[in-house]
N, C-alpha and C positions, 0 to 999 in steps of 0.2 A: 388676599382674595378669599382663601378658604375660611378664614375667621369671619369675614363679612357674610359669606354664604351660610355659615353655621348660625350666626346671629339672626339672619333672616329666617332660617328654618325654625328657630326657637319661637319666633313670633307666630308661627302657624298654630301653635297650641292654644293660646288665648283667643285668637281670631275664630278658630273652629268652635271653641267652647262658647263664645258669645253668640255665634250664628245658631248653634244648636239650641241654646237656651231661648233666644228670641223667637226662633221658628216654633219651638215647642210651646211656648206660652201663647203665641198668636193662633196656632191651630186649635188649641184647647179653649181659647177665649171665644172662638166662633160658636154660635148656637148650634145645637144638634151634635150628633156623634156618628161614627162610622157605620153603626148598625141600625140607625133610625129608619132607613129605607126598607128594612126587613119587615114589611107590614104583616106578613103572615105569621111572624114569630110571636109567641106568647111572651108576656113579661118575664116568666121564669127562664125561658130560653135566652132572652136578652141579658138577664142578670148573669147567666152562665157564660155567655160570650164576653161580657165585660170583665168577669172574673178571670176567664182564661187568658185575656190579653192585659190583665192588670189595670184595666180602666176604672176599676172600683176603688183603687188605692189613691191616697193623696198625691197631688202633683209633684211634690218634692221627692216622694218615693219613686214615682214613675220616671222622672227625669234622671234621678241618680242611677236607677237600674239601667236605663237606656244608655247613659254615658259610659257605664262600666262595660256594657256589651259592645257598644260602638268602638271603644278603645281596643277591643279584641278582634275587631273586624266583623262583628255580628250585628247587622242592622235590623234583625228581627224578621218575623214573618209578615207577609202582606195581608192586610185586613180584607182585601177584595179578591185576592187570588188564592184560595185555600190550597194549602200544600206547597206553595211556592214562596221562597224567601225573597226579601228585597234585593239582596246581593245577586241572586239568580236573575231577577227581572232586569236589574241594571246591566248586568253583563250581557244579557241577550240583546239589549238595545244600544249599548255603548259603542260597539264597532260602527254601527250605522251613523250615529251622531258624530263620531270623530271623523268619519269619512266625509260627511256633509260639510263639517267645519273645515277640513283640509282642502277640499275642492274650492270652497268659498274663499278661503284666505289666499289661495293661489290666484284665483280670479281677481280678487281685490288688489293684490300686490301688482300683478301684471298690468291690469287696466289703470290702476291709480298711479303707479310710479311712472309708467310710460306717458300718461296724459300730463302729469305734473312736470315731468322732464321737458316735454315738448312746449308746455306753456312757459316754462322758465327761460327757454331759449329765445322766445319772441314776446317779451313783456309788452303789454299794451296793445298788441296786434290781435288779429282775428284768431290766430292759433293759440292765443292766450285767453281771450275773452270767451270764446265758444266752449272750450273744455271746462273752464272755471264756472261758467253759467250752468252747464249741465251738471257739474259736481254739486253745485248749490241745490239744484233740483233733486239730485240723488240723496242728499242729506235730509231734505225736508219731507220726502215721501217715505213713510214707515213701511216695513215689510208686510204688515197686515193689510195694507192697501195695494202695494206693488204686486204681491203674489196673486190675488184674485184678478188684477188687471192683466197680468201676463197669461194667466189661465184663460181668460176671456178672449184675448187676442190670438195667442198661438195654439190654444187647445180647442177652443169652441168655434171661433170665426174661421180661422184658416186650417185648423186640424193638422198642424205641422208637428207638434210635440205632445207626448203623453202628459197628463195633468195629475197623475197620482202614482204612488208606489216609489220604490227605490231599488234599482237593479233588476226589476222584473221585465221591463220593456226597453228597447233601444232608445236612447235619448231622454229617459225619464229623470236623469240627474241634472239636466241642463237648467230647467226652470227653477227648481229649488236652490241650485247654486247661485244663479243670478239674483234671485229674490233675497237670499241671505247676504250675499257679498257686495251688492250694489252700494249700500250706504258706506261701507268701509272703503270701497274703491274710491268714492268721492272724497272721503276724509284723507286717504293716502295721497290723492292727487293734490290737494291743497297743502298738505304737509311737505310733499316733495317740492312743489313749486316754491314755497317759502324758504325751505332749506337750501335749495339750489341758488335762488336769487341772492341769498346772503353769502354763500360760498363764492359764487362767480364774481363778486365784487371785492374779494380779499386780495391781499398783496401777492400771495404765492401763485394765484392764478395769473395775475398780470406778469409775474416773473416767468412763468411757464410759457406764456405767449411771447414774451420778449426773447426767449431762448429759441423760438421757432418751432415749438412743438405743435403738432397738428391739433385742430380743434376737437377732433374725435378723441384723441388721446387725452387731451386736457379734461374733457367732460367725463369720459367713462373711466379713466384711470385715477385722476386726481380729484375732480370736483364731486363726482357722484358718491364716493366713499364717505365724504363729510356731509354732503347735502342730504343723504338718505338717513342720517342719524335720527331725525324726528320720527321717521316711519318706524325705525327699529325700536325706538323707545316706546312707541305706541303699540307695537306688535303684540305684547303680552295682554294689555287690556282689550285689544281688538279681538284676539282669539277667545278670550273669556266672554266678550260680548257676542261673538258668533255662537258659542256654545249656549249661551242664554237665549239668543235669538232663535235657536233651533226649536224652542218650545212652540213658537208661532208657526214657523215654516213647516215643521213636521206635522202639525195639525192641519194646515191648509192643504198639503199634498198627501196626507194620509200615510206618512212614513213612520214605521214602527221603530222609533228611536227612544232614547231616554227622555227627551223633551215631551214627547207625546204621552209617555207614561206619567210624567209629572203633572201634566194638565189633567189627565184622567184621575190621578190620585187626588188632586185638589177638589174636583167635583164629587168624588166618591168618599171624601174624608178618610183617605187611606193614610193615617198619620205616619206610620213607619216608612212608607214609600216617599212621602214628602220630606221627611227628615233625612233619609238616606241619600236622595238626589241632591238635597241642599248641601250636605256635607261633601258630596262628590264634586259639585260645581264650584264650591268655595275652595276646595283643595286644588282643583285644576286651575282656577283663576290665580291663586297665589303662586302656583308653580310656573305658569306661563309668564307672569309678570317678572318673576325672578330670572327666568331664562332670557327674556328680552333685555333685562338690565345687564346680565352677564355679557350678552352679545354686543350691546352698545358699549360696554366698557372695553371690550377687545378692539372695537373699531375706533374708539376714541380713548387713548391711554390716559388723558387728563382726568376722565371720570374715575378710572381705576386708582390713579395716584391720589386723588382727592377724596377717596372713599365714597364714590358716587352710588354705591349699592346700598348705603345706609338709608 
């Protein structure tokens, strides 16, 4: 197990390197620069700014210098927030983004697993058809549409919940959490249903019933542990998707998290901020995928014995 984890960690280096290089080339390939909006600045001042941030040097020099600094944990200064570093801006918004993702994944797991479990117990009946139809709708509606719809209904029409901010007003975490977690709740529901239907038809379940075990014990002690494995395996990518989805949700609800900083950086051509957040989200994605694989291997020893982490 330790060797497999170590091998997986070694893959972080080339993946992060590729992400940085591709992101670096893409943002520099776009027309314009971070200081083009400074209309009042003279050409001499613009030249001094480009020189100060090494933007006047060849791309290979810029990217080499950035990689060396990033390897030491220095993501450089922000182009649009003078006097503030990228690391400082990320750390100011990261707790909010993590909290939003945490509430969203709890919402998705609770709603998705319970709906999928209920559907698996009544296959082909209304308690199966209705949750699965709703889950299909949840998958099809993106958060960029769901968010404004929830704002319109609960914030403007009925004025039940606040529609902006995070932690400033009672109930202001509800709509962002639902907006971000709904799609993954729908996916978890379908994964749970499929996993449970497969497990409930296996021999050890029939043996348990033949021994006279109660249906509640069979489902929650024996079947659910195996039936929930697809959800556990998808947990890492789901959390990574929630972190990436926070870009849109934080913008819709005006939440000062890392996602909103990233969107603003893209519009402002804040190269270092874009690179820093890209590295952060890539690293977090790899980490959560690894953690979900480790958890799945503990729940299913056959994955561990067969080298399922590779």
